[in-house]
C-alpha positions in Angstrom: -1.5 14.0 13.2 -4.9 12.3 12.6 -5.0 9.4 10.2 -6.4 10.4 6.8 -9.7 8.9 5.7 -9.9 6.1 3.2 -12.3 6.2 0.2 -14.6 3.9 2.2 -14.6 6.4 5.0 -15.5 9.2 2.6 -18.2 7.2 1.0 -19.8 6.4 4.4 -19.4 10.0 5.5 -21.0 11.4 2.3 -24.1 9.3 2.8 -24.5 9.5 6.6 -24.1 13.2 7.0 -27.0 14.1 4.7 -29.3 11.2 5.5 -30.1 12.5 9.0 -32.9 11.1 11.1 -36.2 12.2 9.5 -37.6 15.3 11.1 -40.2 18.0 10.3 -40.3 19.7 6.9 -39.0 23.0 8.3 -36.1 21.4 10.1 -35.1 19.3 7.2 -34.9 22.3 4.9 -33.0 24.1 7.5 -30.5 21.3 7.9 -30.1 20.8 4.2 -29.7 24.6 3.7 -31.0 24.3 0.1 -33.2 21.9 -1.8 -32.8 22.0 -5.6 -36.1 22.2 -7.6 -36.9 20.6 -10.9 -40.3 20.6 -12.7 -40.1 17.0 -14.1 -42.4 14.5 -12.4 -41.1 11.0 -13.0 -42.6 9.8 -10.7 -42.4 13.0 -8.7 -40.5 16.3 -8.7 -36.9 16.2 -7.5 -37.6 18.4 -4.4 -40.3 15.9 -3.2 -38.0 12.9 -3.9 -35.2 14.6 -1.9 -37.4 15.5 1.1 -39.1 12.1 1.4 -36.0 10.6 2.9 -35.5 13.4 5.4 -39.0 14.4 6.5 -41.1 12.0 8.7 -44.3 11.0 6.9 -43.6 13.1 3.8 -46.0 12.7 0.9 -45.7 14.0 -2.6 -46.7 17.7 -2.9 -46.3 18.5 0.9 -43.7 21.2 0.1 -46.0 23.0 -2.3 -49.0 22.6 0.1 -47.1 23.9 3.1 -44.8 26.4 1.5 -46.7 29.5 2.4 -46.6 28.6 6.1 -42.8 28.0 6.2 -40.1 30.6 6.5 -38.6 29.5 3.2 -38.4 31.0 -0.3 -38.0 29.8 -3.9 -34.9 31.6 -5.1 -31.5 31.2 -6.9 -28.5 29.8 -5.1 -26.0 27.6 -7.0 -29.2 26.7 -9.0 -32.9 27.2 -8.4 -34.7 25.8 -5.4 -35.9 26.3 -1.9 -33.9 27.7 1.0 -34.5 29.2 4.5 -35.4 32.8 4.2 -32.6 34.0 6.4 -30.2 33.0 3.6 -31.7 35.6 1.3 -29.9 38.4 3.1 -26.6 36.9 1.8 -27.7 37.4 -1.8 -30.1 40.3 -1.8 -30.3 43.0 -3.0 -29.0 41.0 -6.0 -27.3 42.9 -8.9 -27.6 40.8 -12.1 -24.8 40.8 -14.7 -27.1 42.1 -17.4 -28.9 45.4 -16.6 -32.4 46.2 -17.9 -32.9 48.9 -20.5 -35.1 51.9 -19.7 -38.2 50.4 -21.4 -37.9 47.1 -19.3 -37.4 49.1 -16.1 -40.5 51.1 -16.8 -42.6 47.9 -17.5 -41.2 46.3 -14.3 -42.1 49.3 -12.2 -45.7 49.3 -13.6 -46.1 45.6 -12.8 -44.6 46.0 -9.3 -47.1 48.8 -8.5 -49.9 46.7 -9.8 -48.9 43.7 -7.7 -48.4 45.9 -4.6 -51.9 47.2 -4.9 -53.5 43.9 -5.7 -51.6 41.5 -3.5 -50.6 37.9 -4.4 -51.1 37.7 -8.2 -51.2 35.0 -10.8 -49.1 35.7 -13.9 -52.2 35.3 -16.1 -53.8 38.3 -14.3 -50.7 40.4 -15.0 -50.7 39.4 -18.6 -54.4 40.2 -19.0 -53.9 43.6 -17.5 -50.8 44.6 -19.4 -50.9 42.4 -22.5 -47.1 42.6 -23.0 -47.2 40.0 -25.8 -44.9 37.1 -26.5 -41.2 36.5 -26.9 -38.8 33.7 -27.8 -37.6 31.8 -24.7 -34.2 30.3 -24.1 -35.3 26.9 -25.6 -36.4 28.6 -28.9 -40.1 28.4 -28.2 -42.7 31.1 -27.5 -43.6 32.3 -24.0 -45.4 35.1 -22.5 -43.2 38.2 -22.3 -44.9 39.0 -19.0 -43.8 35.7 -17.5 -40.3 36.3 -18.6 -40.4 39.8 -17.0 -41.9 38.4 -13.8 -39.0 35.8 -13.6 -36.5 38.7 -13.9 -38.3 40.7 -11.2 -38.2 37.7 -8.9 -34.5 37.1 -9.6 -33.8 40.8 -8.9 -35.6 40.6 -5.5 -38.6 42.7 -6.4 -41.0 39.8 -6.1 -41.2 36.6 -4.1 -43.2 33.4 -4.7 -46.1 33.5 -2.2 -47.4 30.1 -3.2 -48.0 27.9 -6.3 -51.3 27.0 -7.9 -51.2 23.9 -10.1 -47.4 24.5 -10.3 -47.7 28.1 -11.4 -45.9 30.7 -9.2 -48.2 33.3 -7.5 -46.1 36.4 -6.9 -46.2 39.1 -4.3 -44.1 42.3 -3.9 -41.2 42.1 -1.5 -38.6 44.6 -0.2 -35.2 43.2 0.9 -33.4 45.4 3.4 -30.4 47.3 2.1 -27.1 45.4 2.4 -23.9 46.7 4.0 -21.7 47.4 1.0 -18.5 47.8 3.0 -15.7 45.5 1.7 -15.6 43.5 4.9 -19.3 43.0 4.9 -19.3 41.8 1.3 -16.5 39.4 2.0 -18.4 38.0 5.0 -21.4 37.3 2.9 -19.3 35.5 0.3 -17.7 33.4 3.0 -21.1 32.5 4.4 -22.4 31.5 1.0 -19.4 29.2 0.5 -19.8 27.7 3.9 -23.4 26.8 3.0 -22.2 25.1 -0.1 -19.6 23.1 1.8 -22.1 22.2 4.5 -24.5 20.8 1.9 -22.2 19.0 -0.5 -19.2 17.8 1.5 -17.0 15.9 1.2 -16.0 17.7 -2.0 -13.2 16.9 -4.4 -11.1 20.1 -5.0 -12.4 20.5 -8.6 -16.0 20.3 -7.4 -15.4 22.9 -4.7 -14.1 25.3 -7.4 -17.1 24.5 -9.7 -19.6 25.2 -6.9 -17.9 28.5 -6.1 -18.4 29.5 -9.8 -22.1 28.4 -9.6 -22.6 30.9 -6.8 -22.4 33.5 -9.6 -26.0 32.5 -10.2 -27.2 33.4 -6.7 -24.7 36.2 -6.0 -23.3 37.5 -9.3 -22.4 40.8 -7.6 -20.1 39.0 -5.2 -17.8 37.4 -7.8 -14.6 39.0 -6.7 -15.4 38.4 -3.0 -16.3 34.7 -3.7 -13.0 34.1 -5.4 -11.1 35.6 -2.6 -13.2 33.7 0.0 -12.5 30.4 -1.7 -8.7 30.9 -1.3 -9.3 31.7 2.4 -11.8 28.8 2.9 -9.3 26.2 1.6 -7.0 27.0 4.6 -9.9 26.6 7.1 -11.4 23.4 5.8 -10.1 20.0 6.7 -8.6 18.2 3.7 -6.7 15.1 2.6 -5.4 13.5 -0.6 -7.1 10.2 -1.1 -6.2 8.0 -4.0 -4.7 11.0 -5.8 -7.7 13.3 -5.3 -7.7 16.2 -2.8 -10.9 16.3 -0.8 -12.4 19.0 1.5 -14.9 19.0 4.3 -15.9 21.1 7.3 -13.0 21.5 9.8 -15.1 20.4 12.8 -16.1 17.1 11.2 -14.1 13.8 11.0 -15.0 11.4 8.2 -13.5 8.6 10.2 -15.7 9.2 13.2 -18.1 6.5 14.4 -20.9 9.0 14.4 -21.3 8.5 10.6 -23.3 5.4 10.5 -25.4 4.0 7.7 -28.4 1.8 8.1 -29.4 -1.3 6.2 -31.8 0.6 3.9 -32.5 0.8 0.2 -33.2 4.3 -1.0 -34.2 5.5 -4.4 -32.7 9.0 -4.8 -33.6 12.0 -6.8 -31.1 12.9 -9.6 -30.4 16.1 -7.7 -30.2 14.6 -4.2 -27.1 15.9 -2.3 -25.6 12.4 -2.4 -25.9 12.2 -6.2 -25.6 15.9 -7.4 -21.9 16.0 -7.8 -21.2 13.7 -10.8 -17.4 13.9 -10.3 -17.8 12.8 -6.7 -20.3 10.1 -7.7 -17.8 8.4 -10.0 -15.0 8.7 -7.5 -17.0 7.1 -4.7 -19.0 4.5 -6.6 -16.9 3.7 -9.6 -19.5 4.2 -12.3 -20.9 7.1 -14.3 -24.4 8.4 -13.5 -26.1 10.5 -16.2 -29.3 12.6 -16.0 -30.8 11.9 -19.4 -34.2 13.6 -19.4 -32.9 16.1 -22.0 -31.0 13.5 -23.9 -32.6 12.2 -27.2 -34.3 8.9 -26.4 -32.1 6.8 -28.8 -28.9 8.0 -26.9 -30.1 7.2 -23.4 -28.3 4.5 -21.5 -30.0 4.8 -18.1 -33.5 6.0 -19.0 -35.5 9.3 -19.0 -35.3 9.8 -15.2 -33.0 7.3 -13.6 -33.2 7.2 -9.8 -29.9 6.1 -8.3 -30.4 3.0 -6.0 -28.6 3.3 -2.7 -28.0 0.2 -0.6 -26.4 1.1 2.8 -23.5 3.4 1.6 -23.2 2.0 -1.9 -25.0 3.2 -5.0 -25.4 -0.2 -6.8 -27.6 0.8 -9.7 -30.7 2.7 -10.7 -34.4 2.4 -11.2 -36.9 3.8 -13.6 -40.3 4.5 -12.0 -43.7 5.6 -13.3 -47.3 5.5 -12.3 -49.8 3.6 -14.5 -53.4 3.2 -13.5 -52.7 4.3 -9.9 -50.0 1.6 -9.6 -46.3 2.0 -9.3 -44.2 0.5 -12.1 -40.6 0.1 -11.1 -37.7 -1.4 -13.1 -34.3 -1.8 -11.4 -30.9 -2.1 -13.1 -27.5 -2.8 -11.5 -24.1 -1.3 -12.4 -22.1 -4.4 -11.4 -24.6 -7.1 -10.7 -27.3 -7.5 -8.1 -26.0 -7.2 -4.5 -25.8 -10.6 -2.7 -26.0 -9.0 0.7 -28.5 -10.7 3.1 -31.5 -8.5 3.3 -31.1 -6.6 0.1 -34.1 -8.2 -1.7 -36.4 -7.5 1.2 -35.3 -4.0 1.6 -35.7 -3.3 -2.2 -39.3 -4.5 -1.8 -39.8 -2.3 1.2 -38.5 0.7 -0.6 -41.0 0.1 -3.4 -43.8 0.1 -0.8 -42.4 3.3 0.7 -42.2 5.0 -2.7 -45.8 4.0 -3.5 -47.0 5.3 -0.1 -45.2 8.6 -0.8 -47.0 8.8 -4.2 -50.3 7.7 -2.8 -50.6 4.7 -5.2 -50.5 0.9 -5.1 -47.0 -0.6 -4.9 -47.5 -2.8 -8.0 -44.8 -5.3 -8.9 -41.2 -4.6 -9.5 -39.2 -5.8 -12.6 -35.4 -6.3 -12.8 -33.3 -5.7 -15.9 -29.5 -5.6 -16.1 
């Protein structure tokens, strides 16, 4: 029987398996399987911050600029983001939990016919043509009712995002092929979706695996029963071990103790939704401190800052940084969870990462400050 991994093994494995050698944008997205999106820029959107570590020569905005030439789509998965187009067949046609009423279905049909006839369309053009008015959005504010309806049509697979203009989605009509609705085919799709989740986020504590299976209700709400059944089957197929009282899962063909999982002597500032960081349960188990995403936390209650970027040194997340751009210069302040690392080379690598981040943003590196 193989020797079970230690927490050090899992930590190294968690970092090395997702920080593969930088490649092309298309290949990086394919290897990741899914890239979570977030609209906040501090100093860049999460998808750009995630891809810069995995795409050779990546610069802020490259994903948006090159999106229409790639076989990828913006869509729902465990949350919203970018994924290879071949994965859409696992979730579409999507049946939402909440059905539209007859009036909404009629409006959607009218908009769909308009976009089919016109081609890729800005939401403003749809609004001007139909003037559907305004509604209260999920945050209590006012938004265009047409925009809300376009979001719903996108989610239901009637539209896809062709490109973005200044951050706004430009929609075009799309038709997803009918799915095989036989029980075995539905079960196979649920199993494939769970396999994508594990491939992206492993190694996973047992509670996180269950949580992610539930989140698949966003991308595939119509496969809820099949997903629950597939989870039970998947646990038998995955490799697992109890480490320091926690059961962990990972793909059966991978060995966390293997020498193939090597980390380099690099400092990396990570996005709050990077695969290394995303699972907050796992984060605390592996690195021994609590990371919080506080952009939506009232300022007086923030402990790490508006948009804290976890600071990875080799296979240890030793603290975080707050970054912004002022007068075309990068302003960077670093903080440490348990004191500044005394490893040889850390200071130089931190300075090098500041330069890399500035190049990615297209600004001057400026000077770094340290607090905490």
